[in-house]
N, C-alpha and C positions, 0 to 999 in steps of 0.2 A: 599266966599260961606257962606250960612247960612242954618239953620234948623228952619224954621218958625220964623226967626228973631233972633235966638240965634247964636252968632258969633262962627266960627270954633275955636277949642281949648278950649272951655268953658266946665267946669265940671258941669254937671246937674244931680242932684239926683244920685250921685255916678256913673256917666257915663262920658266918655270922647269922644268928637267929634273932629277929626283932619283930616287934609289933608296934606300928605307928598309930593305929586307931583302936587298939584294944580288942579287935575282932579277928582280923586276919593276921597270919604269921608268915613272915617272909624269911626265906633262907637264901643266903648269898654265899657262893664259893669265893674265897679270897685268893684265887690263883694257886690252889693246893696242888701238890704234885700227884697225889693219888686220886683226886677227883671227889666230887660230891654227887650222890645219886639219889633220885626220888623215884620210887617205884621202878627201879632198874634202869632208869634213863639218866645219863650224865647231864647235870644242869649247872649253869652259872648263877641263875636266879630262879626261884620258884615260890609260889604261894602254896603253903602246906594246908592239907585238909586232914581231919580226923581219920585215922586209919592208914595214912600214907606210910610207906616204909622208906626210911632215910638211911643211907650208907655214907659214912665219912671214911674214905679209903677202905679199910677192912672192918670198920666198926659199924654194926647195924643197930638201928633203933626204930621202934615203932612210934609214930607220931600220935601223941595223946594230948589233945588240946583241952586245957582246963582253964576256967576263969576263976 
């Protein structure tokens, strides 16, 4: 799975992307100063869906779930 080409399990701007069951993708903010946003809402933890918009501080990515 990937988030706009970023491999699962990668830490990006104080956020972690992981998949424990191979189907759902979990995003966790690791106390970043600029915040992590999913579909314009600031989150600490979120389950991502295909088409979600994710913003790490000022960096925006579209959620593209691939198996």
